[in-house]
C-alpha positions in Angstrom: -122.0 160.4 78.0 -122.7 157.5 80.3 -126.2 156.8 80.9 -127.8 154.2 83.5 -130.1 151.6 82.1 -132.8 149.5 83.5 -134.7 146.8 82.2 -138.5 146.6 82.9 -140.3 143.3 82.0 -141.0 139.9 83.1 -137.9 137.8 83.9 -138.8 135.4 81.1 -139.3 138.0 78.5 -135.9 139.5 79.4 -134.2 136.2 79.0 -135.7 135.7 75.6 -135.0 139.1 74.4 -131.9 139.9 76.0 -129.3 136.9 76.5 -126.3 138.2 78.3 -124.3 138.3 74.9 -126.6 140.9 73.6 -126.0 143.2 76.5 -122.2 143.0 76.3 -122.4 145.8 73.9 -123.6 148.3 76.5 -120.7 148.8 77.9 -118.8 151.3 78.5 -121.0 153.9 77.1 -124.0 152.4 79.2 -124.3 151.3 82.6 -126.7 148.3 83.0 -127.9 148.7 86.6 -128.9 145.1 86.9 -129.4 142.1 84.5 -132.2 141.4 86.4 -135.6 143.4 85.1 -137.7 145.3 87.0 -141.0 143.3 87.3 -142.8 145.5 89.9 -142.3 149.2 89.9 -143.6 149.5 93.5 -141.4 146.8 95.1 -138.3 148.1 96.9 -135.9 146.6 94.4 -137.8 148.0 91.6 -138.0 151.6 93.1 -134.3 151.7 94.0 -133.5 150.9 90.2 -135.9 153.4 89.1 -134.4 156.1 91.1 -131.1 155.7 89.4 -132.3 155.0 85.7 -132.0 157.5 82.9 -133.1 154.9 80.2 -135.8 152.2 80.7 -135.9 149.3 78.3 -139.3 147.7 78.4 -140.8 144.7 76.8 -143.8 142.4 76.6 -145.6 142.4 80.0 -144.0 145.6 81.3 -146.2 147.3 83.9 -147.4 150.7 82.7 -145.0 153.6 82.9 -147.4 155.9 84.7 -147.3 159.2 86.8 -146.4 157.0 89.9 -143.5 155.5 88.2 -142.1 158.9 86.8 -142.4 160.3 90.2 -140.1 157.4 91.5 -137.8 157.9 88.5 -136.5 161.6 88.6 -133.7 160.9 86.2 -135.8 158.9 83.4 -135.7 160.6 80.0 -136.1 157.8 77.7 -138.3 154.7 77.2 -137.1 152.3 74.8 -139.8 149.4 74.3 -138.0 146.3 72.8 -141.4 145.2 70.9 -144.0 146.6 68.8 -146.9 148.8 70.3 -146.4 151.0 73.3 -149.9 151.8 73.9 -150.2 149.1 76.9 -147.1 150.1 78.5 -146.5 153.8 78.2 -149.0 156.3 79.6 -149.6 159.9 78.4 -147.6 161.1 81.3 -144.4 160.2 79.7 -145.1 162.6 76.8 -146.6 165.1 79.1 -143.5 165.2 81.2 -141.0 164.9 78.1 -139.9 161.7 78.2 -138.8 160.4 74.8 -140.3 157.1 73.6 -139.1 154.6 71.0 -140.1 151.2 69.9 -138.7 148.3 67.8 -142.0 148.3 65.7 -139.8 148.5 62.6 -137.7 145.5 63.5 -140.9 143.5 64.3 -142.4 144.5 61.0 -139.7 142.5 59.1 -140.7 138.9 60.1 -144.5 140.0 59.7 -143.7 141.2 56.2 -141.7 138.0 55.3 -144.7 135.7 56.5 -147.0 137.7 54.4 -145.0 137.6 51.3 -144.4 133.9 51.6 -148.2 133.3 52.0 -148.9 135.6 48.9 -146.7 133.6 46.6 -148.1 130.3 47.8 -151.6 131.6 47.5 -151.1 132.7 43.9 -149.4 129.3 43.1 -152.1 127.5 44.7 -149.7 125.5 46.8 -151.5 124.8 49.8 -154.6 123.6 47.9 -152.6 121.5 45.5 -150.6 119.8 48.4 -153.9 119.1 50.2 -155.3 117.4 46.9 -152.1 115.5 46.6 -152.2 114.4 50.2 -156.0 113.4 49.7 -155.6 111.4 46.4 -152.3 109.8 47.3 -151.7 109.4 43.6 -151.0 111.5 40.5 -153.0 114.8 40.0 -153.0 117.4 37.5 -152.5 121.0 39.2 -153.4 123.0 36.2 -156.7 121.1 35.7 -157.5 121.8 39.2 -156.4 125.3 39.3 -156.0 126.9 35.8 -155.2 130.4 37.1 -152.3 129.3 39.2 -149.3 131.5 39.2 -147.9 134.8 40.3 -147.4 136.5 36.8 -149.2 139.8 36.9 -151.7 138.6 39.6 -153.0 141.7 41.7 -152.0 142.1 45.3 -154.0 144.4 47.5 -152.4 146.0 50.5 -154.8 147.4 53.1 -152.7 149.8 55.2 -149.3 151.6 54.3 -148.3 150.6 57.9 -144.7 149.8 58.8 -145.5 146.2 57.9 -147.6 147.1 54.7 -144.8 149.2 53.5 -142.2 146.5 54.1 -144.5 144.0 52.3 -144.5 146.3 49.3 -140.6 146.5 49.5 -140.2 142.7 49.4 -142.8 142.4 46.5 -141.0 144.7 44.2 -138.9 142.1 42.5 -142.1 139.9 41.6 -143.9 140.8 38.5 -147.2 141.3 40.3 -149.6 144.4 40.1 -149.5 145.8 43.8 -152.4 148.2 44.9 -152.8 149.8 48.3 -155.6 151.5 50.2 -154.9 153.8 53.0 -156.9 156.9 54.0 -153.6 158.6 55.2 -151.8 158.0 52.0 -152.2 160.3 48.9 -151.5 159.1 45.3 -148.1 160.9 45.1 -146.9 158.9 48.2 -148.2 155.7 46.8 -146.3 156.3 43.6 -143.2 157.0 45.5 -143.3 153.6 47.3 -144.0 152.2 43.7 -147.8 151.2 44.2 -151.0 152.4 42.8 -153.5 153.9 45.4 -157.0 152.8 45.1 -160.1 152.8 47.1 -160.6 150.1 49.8 -163.7 148.7 48.0 -161.9 149.0 44.7 -158.9 146.8 46.1 -161.3 144.2 47.6 -163.1 143.6 44.4 -160.1 143.5 42.0 -157.2 141.8 44.1 -156.4 138.2 43.6 -154.7 138.5 47.2 -156.1 140.9 49.9 -153.6 141.3 52.6 -154.7 143.3 55.8 -152.1 145.7 57.7 -154.2 148.3 59.2 -153.9 149.0 62.9 -156.5 147.9 65.5 -158.4 151.1 66.5 -162.0 151.9 67.3 -162.5 153.2 63.7 -161.1 150.1 62.2 -163.2 147.7 64.1 -165.0 145.5 61.2 -163.2 147.3 58.6 -163.6 144.3 56.5 -167.3 143.9 57.1 -169.8 141.5 55.7 -170.1 143.7 52.3 -166.6 143.8 51.6 -166.3 140.1 52.3 -169.1 139.5 49.9 -167.1 141.9 47.4 -163.9 139.6 47.4 -163.5 138.1 43.9 -164.1 134.4 43.5 -160.8 132.7 43.9 -159.2 135.4 45.9 -157.2 134.7 49.3 -157.6 136.9 52.2 -154.7 137.3 54.5 -154.8 138.7 58.0 -151.8 139.3 60.0 -153.1 142.3 61.7 -155.7 141.7 64.4 -159.0 139.6 64.3 -161.3 142.5 65.3 -160.6 144.2 62.0 -162.7 141.5 60.2 -166.5 140.2 60.5 -165.4 136.8 61.2 -168.9 135.4 60.9 -169.0 136.8 57.3 -165.7 135.6 56.4 -166.5 132.2 57.6 -170.0 132.1 55.8 -168.1 133.1 52.6 -165.1 130.5 53.0 -167.8 127.8 53.4 -169.3 128.7 50.0 -166.0 127.5 48.7 -165.1 130.3 46.4 -162.5 132.0 48.5 -159.4 131.2 50.7 -158.1 132.7 53.9 -154.8 132.6 55.7 -155.4 133.8 59.2 -152.6 134.3 61.7 -154.8 136.3 64.2 -158.4 135.9 65.1 -160.9 137.0 67.7 -160.8 135.6 70.1 -157.1 135.0 70.0 -157.6 131.1 70.2 -160.9 130.2 68.4 -163.2 127.9 70.2 -162.6 124.1 69.4 -166.0 124.1 67.1 -165.1 126.8 65.1 -165.7 126.1 61.4 -162.0 127.8 60.4 -160.3 124.8 61.9 -161.8 122.1 59.5 -162.6 123.8 56.3 -159.9 123.0 53.6 -159.6 126.7 52.2 -158.4 128.0 55.4 -155.0 128.1 56.8 -154.8 128.9 60.5 -151.5 129.7 62.4 -151.3 130.6 66.0 -149.9 134.2 65.8 -146.4 133.4 64.3 -145.8 136.2 61.9 -144.4 138.3 64.3 -141.0 138.0 66.0 -140.4 134.5 67.6 -137.4 132.5 68.2 -134.0 134.1 67.0 -136.2 136.9 65.4 -136.4 138.3 69.0 -132.8 139.2 68.8 -133.4 141.6 66.0 -135.7 143.6 68.2 -133.2 143.5 71.1 -130.3 144.5 68.8 -132.8 147.6 67.4 -133.2 148.7 71.3 -129.6 148.4 72.0 -128.7 150.5 69.1 -131.1 153.2 70.0 -129.5 153.2 73.6 -126.0 153.6 72.0 -127.1 156.5 69.7 -128.5 158.2 73.0 -125.1 157.8 74.8 -123.5 159.2 71.9 -125.5 162.4 71.8 -127.6 161.2 68.6 -131.4 161.4 68.3 -133.5 158.4 68.6 -134.1 156.5 65.1 -137.6 155.1 66.0 -139.1 157.7 68.1 -142.9 157.3 68.8 -144.7 160.6 69.1 -147.8 161.0 71.0 -149.6 162.3 68.0 -148.9 159.0 66.1 -150.8 156.9 68.5 -154.3 157.7 67.1 -153.5 156.1 63.9 -151.0 153.3 64.7 -151.2 150.0 66.4 
C-alpha cells in the first residue's frame, strides 16, 4: 500500500528532525509529497499538499490540526507527531473524525530518563557538592567528612508518576542497589510490583526518599502538586529533581527550603521557563539549574524522527500504530 506523506512544522524544525538521509527510507512504500514542510495550512501551497496527504507528520511549532484543516484534507487518516505531547497540535476534531494519532513521546522519554538517572547517581554520591567544595578550597578536601552519608548503596529513590518517563527511569535504575518507590494515583500495588517497585503514598514518598524525582504530567489537577507542605516534608539532605514542568511545584516554597541549606534541587524546568535574573535559584550552591536540556536535543532528535518514520512504514504495510494516542488518554497525560 502506498500512502502520501506531508510534513507540517516550521522549516527549521523539519531540518533538525528530518535531514534528507532520514527520509530516504520512506521510499517506495511511502510517497513524500514534498521535502518542504507545510508551515501554513491556509496558504495555497499548504492546501495543495493537504489535499493529497494520507499521513501528516507534525513537529514542534505545527499549527493546530482542526476542523478547517481536516476539511481541506479529505484523504487524511493519520497524524504522526515527531515529538512528545500532541495537545497543542491536534484538535478534538481529529479523534471525532476517526483520524488516528501517534507521537514520539516514548522516544523522547529516553533522554529525559537518562538525564534523571545521571542526576540521581550524582546526587547520592554528592558529586556536585564535593566538586563545588574542591573548586572553592583549591586544596585537598575530605569528602567523607563533608558528606558522611555519600553513596548510592540502599538509598531510597522516590519516583512521582509512573509515566513513560517515570517507568523508563525505573527500568534504568534496576541494576543499582537502590530502594525505588513510586507514587501514582493511577497505579495499583500489583502493577507497581510488576515493574519492580513499591507503591507508596505521595506524602510517604516525599518524607522517606533520599532523592525525589518528579515525572507527573502538567494538568489542572497537578498544579502545585509539590506544595509548601510537601516541600517542608522533604527529609534533610534530600535532593529534589524536576524534569517535568515548573507549575507542578510551589517554587517560592522550594526556594525558601533550599535557602535553609538542608536540601538540594536539580531543576531542568521552572516557571517561568526562564527565571528572572534576580532569582535566588541562580546563586544558591545547593541548586543545579539546566535550561530544559533533559528532553531530546542534538542527535537525540534523530531517535524521534526514526520512531515516526517507523510508524509510517508500519502503516504502509497494513500494521497498526505502535504508539497510538487515544482521546481518553489526554486527561491524564502530558
